[in-house]
C-alpha angles and dihedrals in degrees: 000000000000124000112201120196127187132184116201124192116202138184124209101196100179094049119112104175144034089243091057090047092052091051093052094044094046090054092049094045094049094048094046092047093050097043100044105022093232132137112250132177140160104254106173145015092044095158099043117097099207103034133066137171123205127198113207127187132188128180120203145144099245126055095209092051092048091051090048091053093050091047089053089049090054091049090049093049090050089057092069106100096206095062139059123212108231101177143328138194129200123204127185120204 
């Protein structure tokens, strides 16, 4: 069994309120969760309007497949025009 963890730091440059941030992040989280069957949650920067940090977890049987899934998640998140990917890290356990 392989546990894959990813931390994703995002910037939402056009955002001007926490309500707007929540709307953008909820949309991203729902779409990522439904498309890739991963666990995703906002884990840091809760009170900052323009920054967000996601924690994403995926459990699988093969390390290469798990890494492939998380890479696809990153590519999918980058496709959202209202956000900018700042940084991400992937860890396999």
